[in-house]
N, C-alpha and C positions, 0 to 999 in steps of 0.2 A: 456435376454437383452444383446446387443452387448457391447463389451468393450469400443468402441468409444462413444456410447450413454451414458453409465455410466459416462465417463469422461466429456462429454458435460454438463450433468446435475449437475455436481459438480462445474462447473465454476461459478464465481461470476456474478451477474446481472449487466449490464452496465447502467441500468436506461433508461430514455427516450432518443430519438435520437435528439430532438430539445429542446432548452430552452423554446420554446413557447408551447410545448405539455401540460404542466400543466395548461396553460392559454387558452386552446382552447375554453372552455365555455365562458370565458370573451370576447374573440374575437367574438364568435358567437352572444353573447348578444348585443354587440355594433354594429355589422353588421346588426342585425335585427332592430336596432334603426336608421339605415341608416347613421352610422358614416363612414367617409372615412378612408382609410388606413393611411393617413397622421394624422388624428385626433386620431386614435387608437395608432399609433406610439408615438405621443406626450403624450398621456395618460400613456403609459408604461414608457416612459422616466421620467415623473414626479414621477412615483412610483419606480424609480431606476432600471428599466430594459431597457438596451440599445438595441434598435432594429431599423433597418432601414425600410423605407417604402417598399423598394424592397424586403427585406427579409420577411416582413410580408405578402406582396402580394403573393410571391411565396409559402410561407408556406400555406396560405389559399387556393390557387389554387390546390396544391398537396393534401391537406387534403379533398378537396371537389371534387375529381375526375378528375382534369386536368392532362393530361400526361406531364411528364417532357420534352418529345421530341416534343410536339406540338408547332408550331409557328404560331401565328395568321397572320403574314405577308405573309405566303405562301399559305394561304387558298384563294379560289376563292372569288373575290369581286363582282361576278355577272356580270362582263363585258363580252361581247361576241364578238368573232371575226366575221367580216362580210365576208360572202362567196358570191362572185359575181355570182356564179351559182344559188343561191337560191333567189336572189333579183328580185323583179318584176320591171315593168317600172317606178314606182314612187320611187324606191329606198328602199321600205319596204321589209323586209325579209318575205319569205314564212313561214307559220306555219307548213307546212308538214315536212320540214327539218330545225328545229331550229339550229342556229349556236352553236358551242361548247363554253363552258365557258372557260375563260382564267384567269390567275392570274394577279395581279396588275402589276407585273414586265413585263409580256407579253403585257399588255395593253399599258404601256408606250412606248413600242417599236413599236406599230402599227402606231403611229403618228409622227414618226421621219423621 
């Protein structure tokens, strides 16, 4: 065993990373009962655990597979750019060459 590994194993445990970790099952149970994050935050505050709705929402998302880097605002909203080359006489797009998807930010710029 390496010297560094032995030292690492002798270091004290720092415990859980979040105040909410010991309460994950409570949160999961309330979410299964369709409680909102606001209601769950209020529940915790009544029990003396100070937690914001934002903190609770982010904790739940991270524990359930959401990436910290993902941003729902940058995902495609399904809007599509119109390509004049693929439009037929009635203005409908050809299905042979469907237009590319654009983000909401690009969509707003199409009509300015």
